[in-house]
N, C-alpha and C positions, 0 to 999 in steps of 0.2 A: 555734416557740412551745412553751413549756415544759409547757403543760397543754392538755387537751382544751378546745376553744372553748366548748362548752356549760358546762363547769365554770368557765371564766374569766368568762363573760358575767354581768354584774351582781354580781360577787363583792365589789365595793366600794360596793354600793348597799344601803341599808336599805329593801329592797323589800317588797312585800306578802307575799311568801313568807317573808321573814325575820321580819316582824312577826307573821305567823300562828304561826310556830314559837316566838317568844320572848315574846309578850304573852299575859297571861291572856285567856281567851275573851271575858269581858265587856268588858275594856278594848279588845280588838281590834275587837269589834262596835261599841263606842261611837265609836272613831276612824273606822271605815268609814262610820258614819252621818254623821259630820262631812264626810268626803271626798266621799261620794256625794250626800248630801242637804243639806249646808250646815248641819247642826245645830250649835249652840253647843258648843264643846269645853270641858268642865269641867276645872278646875285639877287635881282629883284624878286624872283620866284622863291629863292632860298630865304629871303627876309620874311616873306609872308608865312612860309612853312614854319620857320623858327618861332615866330610869334604865336602861331596857333599851337605849336607843340608845347611851348612854354605855358600858355594858358591852360591847356589840357593837363599838363603835369602838375601845376600848382593846385588845380581843382582836385587832383588825386593825392594832395598832401606833400608833393615834392618841393624841396627848397634849393636843391642843387642839380647840376647836370654834370655828366662825365662822358668823355670819349672812351668807350669800352673797346679794348683791342686785345689781340692775342700775340704777345711777343714770343720770342724763341725759347722762353722758359717752359712752354707747353701749357701754361695756365693763362688766365686773363689778367689784364691790368687796367687800372682806372685812377684818374686824378680828378678830384671833385672841385667844382667851382660853383659858388652860389649864384642865383639869378640877381642878387642884390646889387644895386648901383646907387650911389649918392645922387640926390636931386639938386644939390647946390644950396639948399636952404635949411640944411640940418636934418632932413628926412631922407628916405630912400624909396626907390621904385624897383620893380622887378623887370629886368630886361634880358633879352636873348636875341642876338642878331643872326642874320644869315651867315655872316663870316664866322661867327663862333660855332655855328652848326656844322659848317663845311670843313673847317680846319682847326686843329688844336696843335699844341707844341709841347710834347713831353721830352724828357732828357734821353737822347738816343745813345749816349755812351754808358748809361747805367744799366742797360739791358744787354743780354748776350748779343754780340754783333760780329763775332768771328774776325775781329780786326778791321772791320769796315769803318769803325769810328774810334778815334783816339780818345783818351780820357778827357783831354781838353776841348774836344770837338763835341759839344753837347747837343746841338740843335737837331731835332727830328720833328716829323710832322705826322699827325693823324688825319686821315681823310674819310669823310662820311661815306659809308656803304649804304646808299639809299635803297638797295635791293633787299636789305634786311631791316625789318621795322624796329624803331626805337621802343623802349620799354621802361617801366619803373621798377626799381629794385631798391629796397631799403631807403625809401623816400628820396631817391635820386633818379633823374631822367638819364637813362643809359642809351648812348648813341653808338651803335655798332660802327666801327671804323677800321680802316687799314692803317698800317704804321710803316713809315719809310724814313730813310736817313735824309740829311740835308742835301746829299748828292744824288738822291733818287733811288738807292738800293732798297729792296724790300727787307725789312727787319722783323717781319711778322710771319704768321702762318696763313693769314687770310689773303694777302695780295697774290701770292702764286696760285692759291686755290681759285680765285676769281679768274686769273689768267688761264688756268687749265680748263675752266668751264667754257670760256670763250673759244679756246682752241678746239675742244671736242665738238662744240656747237658748229663751228665753221666747217670742219671736215665732214661731220654727219649731214649737214645741209647739202654739201656737194653730192653725197651719195643719194640723198632723197631727190634732188633735182634730176639726177641721172635716171631715177625711177619714175620721173614724170610728176613729182610732187612740186607744185608751184605755190602752194598756199601756206605751208609751214614757214614761220618767220624765225624761229629759234628752236634749238634742241637743248634740253636740260638734262643734266644728270641728277638723279634723286637718290636719297639715302635714308635708310631707317636703321639707326645704330642701337642695337640692344646693349644694355649696360648692366654688367654684373658687379656686385659689391658685397662686402661683409659688414655686419653690424655687431659691435661688441659693447659691453658695459663700460661706461666712461670712467668709473672709479678704477676698474681693473686696468684700463688703458693707461691711466696716469701713473701706474706702478711699473710700467714697462718702458725703460729708456729706448729700447730698440724700436718699439712702435712709434714713440714720439719723434725720434730722430730720423728713422729710415722708412717708416710706414709698414715694416714687416718684422716678424719675429726672427731674430738672429740665433736664438737658442730655443729649445723646446722639445722635450721628450714626447714620443707618441702616446696619446691617451689610450685608455682601455677600449674606447669606442671611437670610431671615426665615421666614415661614410659607407662602410662595407655592407650595411643592411639596406642601403638605397631607400631609406625611410624618410629622408628629408626632402628629396626632390618632389615638388608639387604637393608636399605635405600640408597639413593644416597649419595655418599661420598663427603664431603665438599672439596673444592679445596685445602685448607691448609693441611687437613688430607691426601688427595690423594698424595700431594707432599711428605709428610713424608713417606707414604707407599712405594712410588716409590724408594726413597733413601734407605729405610730399606731393600727392596727386593734386590737392587743392592749390598749393603754391605753384606747381608747374602749369596747371591749367590757367591760372591768372596771367602767367607769362606767355601764354599761347603755345605752350609745349604740349603736343598731343600724347600725353602719357596714356597708353592704351592697356598694357598688360603688366601684371605683377605676379610674382610667385616665388616660392622657395626654390633655391638652386640645389645642386647635388651635395655640396659640402655643408656640414652643420654651420649655422650662422651666416650662410651665404644666400643671397637673393638676387632677383633680376627685375629690371624695368625695361619695357620696350615701347617706343613711340610709333606713330604712323609716319610714313615717308613724307619728306619735304625736299625742296631743292637743296643741293649739296651745301651751299654756303649757309643757308638758314639752319639746316640740320646740324652743321658744325657749331654754329652759334648756340643752338638749343642744347647740344650735348654738353657744352661748357657750362651752360646754365643748370643742366641736370646735375652735373658733378658738384657744382657749387651749392646748389639747393639741397642735395642729399646730405652734404656735410653740415650745413646750417640747421636743417630740420632735425638731424640726429641729436644735436646738442639740446634741443628742446625736450628730448625724451631721455636725457642722461645717457645717451648712447654716443658712440663714435663710429662714423662710416669709414671703412678702409677701402680705398680704391686701388691699392697696390696689386700688381698682377699675381703675387704669391705671398700673401701675408703669413701663411702657415704651411710648414713642410708636412708632407704625408696626406694632405687632402687637396682637392681641386683648387687651382687658382682661378682668377677672374679674367675674362676677356671682354671684348666689345665687338660683337659680330656686325660687320659693316655690310648691310644689305644694299647693294648698288644696282641701279637700273638707269635706263636712258630713254627719255620720252620727248615728244614734241610739245610745243606750246599749245597746240590744238588737241592734245589729249591722246595721242597715239603712243603706246608703249612699244618701243622698237625691239624689245626682248620678249615680246609675246609671240610664241610659236604659232598660235592659231590652231584650228582643228586639223589642218593638213600641213604640218611644217615642212614636209619634203617638197611641197609645191611652193612654199613661201620663200622665194629667192631673196627678198629683201631681208627677212629675218636671218636666213642662212649667210648673207653677206656680213651682217653685224656679228653673227656668231663666229664666223671664220676669222674676222678681224680680232675679236677678243681672244680666241684660242691662240692665234699666232702672236698676239701682243704679250699675253701672259707667259708663253713659252720663251720668247726672245728676251723679255725683260724680267724674268723671274728674280734675278738678284736684286733688282730695284724694288720689286714688290716685297721681297723678304726684308730689305732695308727699311721700308716704310713702316714695318711693324716691329722694328728693333729698338729695344732699350734694355737697361740693366735688369729691370723687373721681369720683362717678358722672357729673358733668357732662362729663367727658372721654370717657365711654363711650357714653352714650345717643345713639342716632342714627347711630352709626358702623356699619360693616358687620360687626358682631360682637354687637350687642345691639339690642333693640327701639328704634324711634324714640321720641321724646318725646311722640308723639301716641298717646293711649290708644285702642285698638280691641280688638275681640273676634274671635278666630278660632273658628268653630263646627265647621268641617269639612263635608264633603259631605252627610252624613246629616242633621245638625241644621239645616244651612242650608236643605236641601230642606224640612224641616218648617216652618221659619220662613216660607219663601215660601208654603207651603200655608196657614199660619195667616193671612198677609196676604191671600191670595186668597180666604179664607173657605171652604176645602174640604179638611179633613184627610182623607186616604184611607189612604195606606200610606207606609212609609219605605223608603229604600234599604237593601238587604241587603249584607252584607260580601262574601260569596263566598269564593273561594279563589285562590291564586296558584300557577300551574304554571310552574316555572322552565324546563322544557324539557329536563331531563336525567333519564334514567330512574332513576338511582341516588339522586337527590335527592327528598326528600319533597314532597308537595303541601302548601303552607302555608296555614293559615287567614288570611284577609286582614282587617285592621281596616277598620271602616266609614269611616275617614277617614285622610288623610295627616297628618303633623305640620307645623306652620308655625313655624319658629324665628325668623321675623321679627316675629311677633305678640307684643305685650306681655302679652296676656291670652288664653291659648289653651286650648280644651277638649281634653282628651287622654284621653277614654274614660269616666272616672267622676270627674274632677277638673278644676280649672282650674289652669294653670301661669302664675303672675305672674312674668314674666321680667325685670322692670325692676330688681329689688332689687340693690344693690351688694354686692360680696363682703365688705366690712368692716362692713356695717350690721347692726344687730340686726333680726331679722325681726319684732319686736314691732310696730314702727310700721305696716308694711303690713297686718299681720293685725288690728290695732286698727281700721284704716279699713275693711278688707274685712268684718269681722264687723259693724261698726256700720252701714255703708250697706246691707248685705243685711238686717240686722234691721229697718231703717227701711222698706224696700220690702216685706218680709214683713208688717210691721205694717199698712201701707196696704192690702195685699190682704186680710188678716184682718179689718180694720175694715169693708171693703166686703162681705165674705162673711157677716159676723155678721148683717147686716140683709137678707140675700137671701131672697126668697120661694121661688125655685127655685135651689138651690145649683149644679147642673150648668150651667144656662143662664147664671147670673151668672159662674161661673168661666170659661167659654169667652169670655164677653164681656170679662172683665178681662184674660185672657191675650192676646186679640186686640188689645185697646186698647194694652197695654204694648208688645207686639212691634211694632206699627205705629208707635207714637210714638218708639221707641228703636232702630229697625232701622238707623239711620245709623251706629251704633257697630260694627256687624257688618261685618268686612272679612276676606275669605279670601285676598287676594292678597299680593303682595310688599310688605311694609312698609318695605323699604329703598329702593324706587324713588322717584324725584322725582315721578312721576305721582301717587303716593299722597299726597304732601304737598299737591299742587294739589287733588286730589279731596277730601281731608280738610277743606281750607279751604272748599270748596264745600258740604260737608255741615255745616259749622259746628262741627267738632270742634276743641277747643283744641290748640295746638301750643306747649307751655310749655317753652322751651329751656334755662332755667337754674334752679338751686336758688333763687336769691333771688327770681325771679319766682314760682316755685311756692309759696314760703313765704307770699306775700301773701294766698293764698287761705284760709289756715288759720283766720283769725278773721273771715271774711266772715259776715254776719248769718245766712245760711242754714246755714252750717257750725257756727256756735256753737249754733244751735237744734238741729241734728242731734245734736251731742254732749251737750248739756245735757238734751235730752228723754230720751235713753237712759241718762243718768247716767254717761257715760264720762268726761267732763271737766266741770269748772266753767268759767265764763268766765275766772276768774283763772288756772286751770291752763292753759287754751289760750293766753292772753296770755304766760304765763311760758315755755311751751314754744316758742312762736314766737320770743320774745326769745333764748332759749338757742340755737336753731338759726341765727338770724341771726348771733349772736355767734360760734358755732362756725365758720360759714363765713368770717367776716371774719378770725378768728384763724388759720384754716388757710391762707388765701391770704397773710396777712401773714408767717407763718412761712416759707412757700415763697419769697416774694419776698426776704426777708432772707437766706435760705439762698443764693439765686441771686446776690445781691449779693456775699456773702462768698466764694462759690466763684469768681466771676468776678474779683474783686479779688485774692484771695490765692492762687488756683491757676491759673486759665486765663490771665490776662494775664501773670503772671510767667513761666509755662512758655513761652508764645508769644514773649515778648520774648527769653528765653534761646535759643530755637531760631532766632529771627530774627537774633540777634547771632552765633550760630555760622555761620549761612548768610552773613551779611555778611562775617565774617572769612574765610570760604572764598572768597568772590568776590574780596576784596582780595588774598588769597594767590595766586590764579590770575592776576590781572592783574599782580601784581608779578613773578611768575615768567615769564610769557609776555605781553609787552605787547600782542601782537596777538590774544590768546585771545578767543573769543566767549563772553560770559557772559550773553547775553540771557535764556536760559531761567531761570537762577538768579535773575537780577535781577527777572524777572516774578513769580517765586514770592515773593521778598522784598517786592516792592511790594504784592502781593495780601495777604500776611500783615500787613504794616504797616497797610494800609488797613482790614482787618478788626479789628485791635487797636484802632484809633482808633474804629471803629464800636462795638465792645464798650464802650469807655470812655464814649462818648456815650449808649449805651442803658442802661448802669448808672446814669449820672447822671439820666436821664429816669425810670427806675424808682424811684430814691430820692425824686424829687420827687413821683411819684404815690403812693407809700407814705405820705409825710408828709401829703399832701393827704387821703388816705382816713382816716387815723387822727385827723385834726383834727375829723371829724364827731362830734358828741356823741350824736346819735340813732343807735342801733345799726342800724336798717334802712337809713338813709342811708349809714352806713359800709359795710354789706355790699354795697349797690349800687355804691358807689365802688370797692370792691375788685374787683367783677365787671367793671364797665364801664371802669375806668381801669387798675388795677394788673394785673389778669389779662391785659389786652391788652399792657401794657408788658413783662410777663414773656415773652410769646410773641415780642415784638420782640427782646428780648435773646437769646433762645435761638437765633435764626436765625444771626447771625454766629458765635456760639460753636460751633455744630454745624458750620458751614462751616470753621472753623479746625481742628476735630478731624479733618476729612477731608483736611487738607493737612499738618498738623504731624506730625513723626515720632513713632511710638509710644513711642520711647525718652524723649521729652520730655513726652508728654501726662500730666497729673497724676493721672488716676484711671482705673480699669478701664472699658473701652468696652462697648458692647452685645454685641460679639462675645465678649468675655470673660464677661460676666454671663449671657448666654442659652445659650451653647454649651459652657462649661467647668464642667459640674457632674459 
């Protein structure tokens, strides 16, 4: 690294430190009141901020600015405008006004909108999110913004996230006031999203249509070696990968992203990066920057970064562990149990609210982690099952059992761990183990929601988490508002909630078949696919939840559901068409060529030596010919199913057809193709194999 890390960190961010240095004191204070307290930003303040931001950006080499937003594509969007303005005498000046800072105007009908905008209704607006600092990327000043339609509906993933943060803050403050806290001004949810990813050689990637078009391999026989030796996880990092990680760290640090941890993951060619916690909207912005930067930096090293949830069959896919917590603006973590959690009734109140929220709204949480890629991953021995449950650990589970029994006395203490070697230190032991099979696990002072897919925006799951917790905090506060004896009523509420929702608490092996049976007995939903999960979004009770807390309108819910059904259908359609093309144009011709060579060889041997035994060669030829015929039949069947699925006019029916018909036909086609790959000579096989992709980096 060319500079000291502390000097590099945040160097491309218009941070609070930079604003304090560059803005007049009164302007800085006015902007801080907007950021901290939500006060209306006056245009004269915005003008000064914009001019200062422009000067700073130009000094950093920027020539353009963009309103950087998160449409319903799940990715980011940006339209670049230069600071250049004509001065009227044949030259130019660099200008940037407060109006340009506050508001932009992209085309609202060209992004997914679920019918909220007709094709001819193009106007939409981007609005500056001043709580997330501007930054410079690719010589452009990027201004984080929200995106809405001309009629005011949210068309992005940021607006409802900000709404949900306000909702949970409002209800958490009610609880804190009831506990006598009069100083906290705001409650913030914070997130630290771990990011898993694969790195493969760029040249090999370019020879695979499936990776180019869908982000995952649609064909591929199992290599001789996979992850069975457990030798890649935390293993020594290869020199080429290490160079990539060094550049990635430096680029992320410049953008103010606190890239903290990096290591090899379980699958070959798989890796992970983890940041330090930040407020949820900034963490979401940063995670989008992480994904974008990962892909950009990979190109510098002739690598390709794969963010798909399941790029390779037979080895672990990639997730994004959403570590979620809730804290006050004055530094109190509301999920910190303390040394005596059984006596910490404030903590127990928030814990009871979260347990009951996760149980009642489990289908919504499942939906928040649903997409076509994640369907391959959830439930496998690498990711949590599709059944939502909560892992509390030994200490908190003991407290829950005490609450149910009606006699809170004491809590389990952590103790120490003596390894038995005199030269090794005695280690302080955590009060609980970790459970990697749990979709929602308590890990000390936070919950880790492990279901989120690696390519997904974390906004969706955090919108749901914030909203369902806000709802249950509201219910608790409503009851406590009318309590004659606060402490008696509080214990009554906590006990009632824990007893009612204890079914969702499970500390065992979430991968076991026994848990599937047990979960069904408990009445916990097992929602196995994205299309099934999406049907819960506009249930009457969920519409009421989101509209009561002003997260979504009914129209916004319907639009988002339609967008997600459409995204699923289009994703599977692209994959199916790619499979058909690869089978017809690559696999079948290559196999026929090899079969022809084999047949010519057999004929040559028979002609040379009439008595020669060619049984083995003929058996191989027959097997290849049989599999080729099977591939042709499966291709034809897949084409029929694709045509049938696309014929549905209703997008929900279409999505279900792609899941229940096309997806199955794709699996049927893959079987004979992968069988051929294991027989046909590598010299004839038309694209790089798993052995090449996973082990030749």
